C-alpha positions as CSV (number, residue, x, y, z in Angstrom):
1,M,1.3,-8.6,-40.0
2,N,1.4,-11.8,-42.0
3,Y,-1.7,-13.5,-43.3
4,Y,-2.5,-16.8,-45.0
5,I,-5.5,-17.9,-47.1
6,G,-7.0,-21.3,-46.3
7,L,-9.3,-22.9,-48.9
8,D,-11.7,-25.8,-48.4
9,I,-12.6,-27.1,-51.9
10,G,-15.6,-29.5,-51.7
11,G,-18.0,-31.2,-53.9
12,T,-20.8,-29.0,-52.6
13,K,-19.1,-25.8,-51.4
14,I,-15.9,-23.8,-51.7
15,A,-15.1,-22.1,-48.4
16,G,-12.2,-19.7,-47.8
17,A,-10.7,-17.9,-44.8
18,L,-8.1,-15.2,-44.4
19,V,-6.1,-16.2,-41.3
20,S,-3.5,-14.5,-39.2
21,A,-0.3,-16.3,-38.1
22,S,-1.9,-16.9,-34.7
23,G,-5.0,-18.6,-36.2
24,K,-7.4,-15.7,-35.9
25,I,-9.9,-15.8,-38.8
26,I,-10.1,-12.2,-40.2
27,C,-12.9,-13.0,-42.7
28,R,-14.6,-15.9,-44.3
29,N,-16.6,-16.7,-47.5
30,K,-18.5,-19.6,-48.9
31,T,-20.0,-20.4,-52.3
32,S,-21.6,-23.4,-53.9
33,T,-19.5,-25.6,-56.1
34,P,-20.9,-25.5,-59.6
35,K,-22.2,-28.8,-60.9
36,K,-21.4,-30.6,-64.1
37,V,-18.7,-28.1,-65.2
38,R,-15.1,-28.2,-66.3
39,A,-12.2,-27.9,-64.0
40,K,-11.4,-24.5,-65.3
41,D,-14.9,-23.3,-64.2
42,I,-14.2,-24.5,-60.7
43,Y,-10.9,-22.8,-60.8
44,V,-12.6,-19.5,-61.6
45,C,-14.8,-19.9,-58.5
46,I,-11.7,-20.6,-56.4
47,T,-9.9,-17.5,-57.6
48,D,-13.1,-15.4,-57.1
49,A,-13.1,-16.6,-53.5
50,V,-9.5,-15.7,-53.0
51,D,-10.0,-12.2,-54.6
52,E,-13.1,-11.6,-52.4
53,L,-11.2,-12.5,-49.2
54,V,-8.4,-10.1,-50.1
55,H,-10.8,-7.3,-50.9
56,A,-13.1,-7.8,-47.9
57,A,-10.2,-7.8,-45.4
58,H,-8.6,-4.6,-46.8
59,V,-5.1,-6.0,-46.5
60,S,-2.2,-5.5,-48.8
61,S,-1.2,-8.3,-51.2
62,S,2.3,-8.3,-49.8
63,S,1.1,-9.2,-46.3
64,I,-0.5,-12.5,-47.7
65,K,2.3,-15.0,-47.5
66,G,0.6,-18.0,-49.1
67,I,-2.4,-20.0,-50.0
68,G,-3.3,-23.4,-48.5
69,V,-5.8,-25.7,-50.3
70,G,-7.7,-28.7,-49.0
71,V,-9.0,-30.9,-51.8
72,P,-11.4,-33.8,-51.5
73,G,-9.3,-36.5,-53.0
74,I,-5.8,-38.0,-53.2
75,V,-3.2,-35.3,-53.5
76,D,0.5,-36.1,-54.4
77,T,2.0,-33.4,-52.1
78,R,5.5,-34.0,-53.5
79,H,4.6,-33.3,-57.1
80,H,1.6,-31.0,-56.4
81,Q,-0.8,-33.1,-58.3
82,I,-4.4,-34.1,-57.7
83,L,-4.3,-37.8,-58.5
84,A,-8.0,-38.5,-57.8
85,A,-11.0,-36.3,-56.9
86,P,-14.1,-38.5,-57.3
87,N,-16.7,-35.9,-56.3
88,I,-15.4,-32.9,-58.1
89,A,-13.9,-32.4,-61.6
90,L,-10.4,-31.6,-60.5
91,T,-8.5,-34.8,-61.2
92,G,-5.3,-34.0,-63.0
93,F,-6.0,-30.2,-63.0
94,P,-2.8,-28.2,-62.2
95,L,-4.6,-26.3,-59.4
96,S,-1.5,-25.6,-57.3
97,A,0.6,-24.4,-60.3
98,S,-2.3,-22.2,-61.6
99,L,-2.8,-20.5,-58.2
100,K,1.0,-19.9,-57.8
101,R,1.2,-18.5,-61.3
102,K,-1.7,-16.1,-60.8
103,Y,-1.0,-14.8,-57.3
104,K,2.8,-15.2,-57.1
105,K,2.5,-16.8,-53.7
106,T,3.5,-20.0,-52.0
107,V,0.7,-22.6,-52.6
108,V,0.4,-25.8,-50.5
109,M,-2.2,-28.4,-51.4
110,V,-3.3,-31.4,-49.4
111,N,-6.2,-33.7,-48.9
112,D,-9.1,-31.9,-47.1
113,V,-9.3,-34.4,-44.2
114,N,-5.6,-34.0,-43.6
115,A,-6.1,-30.3,-43.5
116,G,-9.0,-30.7,-41.1
117,L,-7.0,-32.8,-38.7
118,L,-4.2,-30.2,-38.8
119,G,-6.7,-27.6,-37.9
120,E,-7.9,-29.6,-34.9
121,A,-4.3,-30.2,-33.8
122,W,-3.5,-26.5,-34.1
123,L,-6.6,-24.9,-32.5
124,G,-9.2,-27.6,-31.9
125,A,-9.9,-30.8,-30.0
126,A,-6.3,-32.1,-30.5
127,R,-4.5,-28.9,-29.6
128,G,-1.1,-29.7,-28.1
129,L,-1.2,-33.4,-29.2
130,T,1.5,-34.8,-31.5
131,H,0.1,-38.3,-32.2
132,V,-3.5,-38.1,-33.4
133,V,-5.8,-40.1,-35.7
134,G,-8.9,-38.4,-37.4
135,I,-12.0,-40.2,-38.6
136,F,-14.6,-38.1,-40.2
137,P,-17.9,-39.9,-41.2
138,G,-20.0,-37.7,-43.4
139,T,-21.3,-38.5,-46.9
140,G,-18.2,-40.7,-47.0
141,V,-15.6,-41.4,-44.4
142,G,-12.4,-39.5,-44.4
143,G,-9.3,-40.2,-42.4
144,A,-6.0,-38.7,-41.4
145,V,-3.0,-39.4,-39.1
146,I,-0.5,-37.0,-37.4
147,S,2.5,-38.9,-36.2
148,D,5.2,-37.1,-34.1
149,G,3.6,-33.8,-35.1
150,K,3.6,-34.5,-38.9
151,L,1.0,-35.7,-41.3
152,L,1.5,-39.3,-42.5
153,L,1.3,-39.0,-46.3
154,G,2.8,-42.1,-47.8
155,A,4.7,-42.5,-51.0
156,Q,2.2,-40.6,-53.2
157,G,0.2,-38.7,-50.7
158,A,-2.4,-41.4,-50.6
159,A,-1.9,-42.7,-47.1
160,T,-4.5,-42.9,-44.4
161,E,-7.6,-43.4,-46.5
162,L,-9.1,-44.8,-43.4
163,G,-12.6,-44.9,-44.8
164,H,-11.4,-47.6,-47.1
165,V,-9.9,-49.8,-44.5
166,I,-11.7,-53.2,-45.0
167,V,-13.4,-54.2,-41.8
168,D,-15.7,-56.9,-43.1
169,I,-14.6,-59.0,-46.0
170,K,-18.2,-60.2,-46.7
171,G,-19.6,-56.7,-46.2
172,P,-21.5,-54.5,-48.6
173,L,-20.0,-53.1,-51.8
174,C,-18.3,-49.7,-51.3
175,H,-18.1,-47.0,-53.9
176,C,-14.4,-47.6,-54.2
177,G,-15.0,-51.1,-55.6
178,N,-14.1,-53.1,-52.5
179,R,-16.4,-54.8,-50.1
180,G,-16.7,-54.1,-46.4
181,C,-14.9,-50.8,-46.2
182,L,-15.4,-48.7,-43.1
183,E,-17.2,-46.2,-45.4
184,A,-19.6,-48.9,-46.6
185,L,-20.6,-49.5,-43.1
186,T,-20.6,-46.1,-41.3
187,S,-20.9,-43.3,-43.8
188,R,-24.2,-41.4,-44.2
189,W,-24.9,-43.2,-47.5
190,A,-24.4,-46.5,-45.7
191,I,-26.7,-45.5,-42.9
192,E,-29.3,-44.4,-45.4
193,R,-29.1,-47.8,-47.2
194,D,-29.5,-49.7,-43.9
195,I,-32.5,-47.6,-42.9
196,R,-34.2,-48.2,-46.3
197,L,-33.5,-51.9,-45.9
198,A,-35.1,-52.0,-42.5
199,V,-38.2,-50.1,-43.6
200,K,-38.5,-52.3,-46.7
201,S,-38.4,-55.4,-44.4
202,G,-41.5,-54.0,-42.6
203,K,-40.0,-52.1,-39.6
204,K,-41.6,-48.8,-38.7
205,S,-39.6,-45.6,-38.7
206,I,-40.4,-41.9,-38.3
207,V,-37.6,-41.0,-40.8
208,S,-39.9,-40.9,-43.8
209,Q,-42.3,-38.5,-42.0
210,L,-39.4,-36.3,-40.9
211,N,-37.9,-36.3,-44.4
212,D,-41.0,-35.3,-46.5
213,G,-41.9,-38.9,-47.3
214,K,-38.4,-39.7,-48.8
215,L,-35.8,-42.3,-47.9
216,E,-33.4,-41.7,-50.8
217,M,-31.3,-39.0,-49.1
218,I,-31.4,-38.7,-45.3
219,K,-29.5,-35.7,-44.0
220,S,-27.6,-35.9,-40.7
221,R,-30.1,-33.5,-39.0
222,I,-32.9,-35.9,-39.8
223,L,-31.0,-38.7,-38.2
224,K,-30.5,-36.5,-35.1
225,E,-34.2,-35.7,-35.0
226,A,-35.1,-39.4,-35.3
227,L,-32.7,-40.3,-32.4
228,A,-34.3,-37.5,-30.3
229,K,-37.7,-39.1,-30.9
230,N,-36.3,-42.5,-29.9
231,D,-36.8,-44.1,-33.3
232,A,-36.0,-47.8,-33.0
233,V,-34.8,-48.3,-36.6
234,V,-32.4,-45.3,-36.5
235,K,-31.1,-46.2,-33.1
236,S,-30.4,-49.7,-34.2
237,V,-28.6,-48.6,-37.4
238,M,-26.7,-45.8,-35.7
239,A,-25.6,-48.1,-32.8
240,R,-24.3,-50.7,-35.2
241,A,-22.4,-48.0,-37.1
242,A,-20.9,-46.8,-33.8
243,V,-19.8,-50.3,-32.8
244,V,-18.0,-50.6,-36.2
245,L,-16.3,-47.3,-35.6
246,G,-15.4,-48.4,-32.1
247,K,-13.9,-51.7,-33.4
248,T,-12.0,-49.7,-36.0
249,A,-10.7,-47.4,-33.3
250,V,-9.3,-50.4,-31.5
251,S,-7.4,-51.4,-34.7
252,L,-6.2,-47.9,-35.2
253,N,-5.0,-47.7,-31.6
254,H,-3.0,-50.9,-32.2
255,T,-1.6,-49.5,-35.4
256,F,-0.7,-45.9,-34.5
257,N,-0.8,-45.8,-30.7
258,P,-2.2,-42.2,-30.8
259,Q,-2.9,-39.9,-27.9
260,A,-6.4,-39.4,-29.2
261,I,-8.7,-40.3,-32.1
262,I,-10.7,-37.3,-33.2
263,F,-14.1,-37.9,-34.7
264,G,-15.7,-35.2,-36.9
265,G,-17.8,-34.9,-40.1
266,G,-21.5,-34.3,-40.5
267,V,-22.7,-37.6,-39.0
268,I,-20.7,-37.0,-35.8
269,K,-21.6,-33.3,-35.6
270,A,-25.3,-34.3,-35.6
271,C,-25.2,-37.6,-33.8
272,G,-22.0,-37.7,-31.8
273,D,-23.7,-37.5,-28.5
274,F,-25.3,-40.8,-29.3
275,M,-22.4,-42.5,-31.1
276,L,-19.2,-41.5,-29.4
277,P,-20.0,-43.1,-26.0
278,I,-20.5,-46.4,-27.9
279,V,-17.2,-45.8,-29.7
280,S,-15.4,-45.1,-26.5
281,R,-16.9,-48.1,-24.8
282,E,-15.6,-50.4,-27.5
283,L,-12.1,-48.9,-27.3
284,K,-12.0,-49.3,-23.5
285,A,-13.1,-52.9,-23.8
286,D,-10.0,-53.8,-25.9
287,P,-8.2,-56.5,-23.8
288,F,-4.8,-56.1,-25.7
289,F,-4.1,-52.5,-24.7
290,K,-6.2,-52.5,-21.6
291,K,-3.5,-52.1,-19.0
292,F,-1.7,-49.2,-20.7
293,N,-4.3,-47.7,-23.0
294,T,-4.3,-43.9,-22.8
295,C,-6.0,-43.1,-26.1
296,R,-9.0,-40.8,-25.8
297,I,-12.0,-40.5,-28.1
298,L,-12.7,-36.8,-28.8
299,A,-15.2,-34.9,-30.9
300,S,-13.9,-32.3,-33.3
301,K,-14.3,-28.7,-32.2
302,L,-13.7,-26.5,-35.2
303,G,-16.6,-27.6,-37.4
304,D,-16.5,-25.9,-40.8
305,D,-13.4,-23.9,-40.0
306,A,-11.2,-27.0,-39.5
307,V,-10.1,-27.4,-43.1
308,T,-9.5,-23.7,-43.9
309,L,-7.5,-23.3,-40.6
310,G,-5.5,-26.4,-41.3
311,A,-4.7,-25.4,-44.8
312,A,-3.6,-22.0,-43.6
313,R,-1.5,-23.6,-40.9
314,L,0.2,-25.9,-43.4
315,V,1.2,-23.0,-45.7
316,G,2.5,-21.1,-42.8
317,H,4.4,-24.0,-41.2
318,P,5.1,-26.5,-44.1
């Protein structure tokens, strides 16, 4: 039997899975990404994860046909280079070449959100669909597009950075340097910022109480709890973010005419029941495509397995 290794390299975790050709996960592992270290140190953690998967699964090296890697950044898939990885020290590091040299296997590397959408199209919410857009609001906002069954990558692999589509030219400053990006309005850090501003202006919120008296970093589970307790500030901020996501979905529907837009990421996983009906309402209200709009709004299904499965799928079906 043939197997593939899928890796999800993130700023906080390195997750791996040994996957069969049919998509069955034979075993998984996960470790924290070391902070403030060199790229070579992260590489050692990655190879440790690969070695652990092979050992734990008790399979022969010859049965492993390749390694797929999802990286949080801009990946030039043609030249196998990491052009930018803002949250992890891998920019410019020859990760693909190093893994190929060490394991003598095919190695395919792609942006992690691209891998995640591939996973959803293979075995998740978008199974069987060939025209799909993915938006993943978490700490930031990731994006991906599958058109006619293939990832849309662009000239350098930098296409579909949907989190940095500008939706408000007078909007707040984004970490990328532009103003009014989707990420600056709907990511978790943007939601945190707006909650802090509301509380500073005198509005009452239960978030501080739920979050040990802090408003600096508000995890998605805290947002979920606050929504469950009908917190007015959180409801207002989250509803506004959902409307922006919905308006963006309208634009993406005009641009790509997908069968579905898949929403995932930590914010949606925690608060999707509140946000996605608003997103769907905004999409359905679009007057331009109203008579023939068939695009659906769907929540991702694979959770933390999406990237590893998608990476494994990509190396098995490049």
